[in-house]
C-alpha positions, -999 to 999 in steps of 0.1 A, spaced: 260 148 95 249 156 63 216 175 52 207 170 14 201 201 -6 188 203 -40 199 227 -65 178 235 -98 188 255 -127 163 283 -140 164 303 -165 165 340 -156 133 353 -167 100 365 -150 80 338 -137 104 306 -134 108 313 -97 73 314 -91 69 281 -111 90 262 -94 75 275 -58 44 267 -72 54 232 -81 62 223 -51 36 239 -33 11 218 -53 28 190 -42 27 195 -7 64 199 -3 76 225 24 110 250 15 127 249 46 155 273 38 167 286 4 196 305 -17 192 323 -51 223 329 -73 219 343 -104 238 353 -138 223 372 -168 210 341 -182 200 318 -156 199 312 -117 211 282 -93 181 279 -64 191 260 -38 168 245 -14 163 221 16 130 208 17 110 185 37 112 154 11 142 160 -11 132 126 -34 94 139 -41 113 178 -49 131 161 -74 106 139 -92 79 164 -95 104 192 -108 124 168 -128 89 159 -145 83 193 -151 114 197 -171 136 213 -146 170 204 -143 176 195 -107 204 179 -83 214 168 -51 242 179 -28 249 170 7 256 203 29 259 208 66 239 227 90 260 242 117 245 262 147 262 293 153 265 316 184 244 345 178 266 367 188 290 389 175 322 373 163 301 339 162 306 330 122 339 344 125 350 318 151 337 288 131 352 305 101 387 306 116 383 272 133 381 256 89 404 282 82 430 266 105 426 230 88 426 244 51 387 239 49 375 260 18 341 271 22 324 268 -11 292 288 -1 268 292 28 236 306 37 211 312 66 187 289 77 150 301 82 148 290 122 172 296 153 179 270 177 178 284 211 206 313 215 220 302 181 218 308 145 220 279 120 240 285 88 242 261 57 277 251 45 294 235 11 326 227 20 353 215 -5 361 186 20 329 177 42 342 150 62 374 171 69 351 200 77 326 178 99 356 165 121 371 200 122 338 214 134 335 185 160 372 193 173 365 225 181 332 222 200 306 232 171 273 215 172 262 201 137 226 192 133 212 161 116 191 167 85 161 152 99 160 181 123 158 208 97 134 191 73 107 189 102 116 225 119 
């Protein structure tokens, strides 16, 4: 199960992040979660939104460079060592985590983390084989 994420390359200057969020808000697009990584010159804003295609369209129309990536949402036991258990299971199967960030909602007694893996299908198999719950995108888009 994959979740669609968009990545937006933005100049690291005053007001650019606000501009992206205003464009999405004006288009009726709800940001479900985000991650921002920056360098001195530019940033990569990663978003999960309720309408990926519309978000890509409106941002490209405003001149932003936007790409779509599949990521994986995993329920993680909200207890000490919960994340470590998942990472150990992935490590055991030789799966690299390229990046990860937290989702804004909780699912019962679990937290939700978003992962980008170097081998997504292998990661999905390892997660399922170790009893971890992977959430479908539809569930995240509408939470």
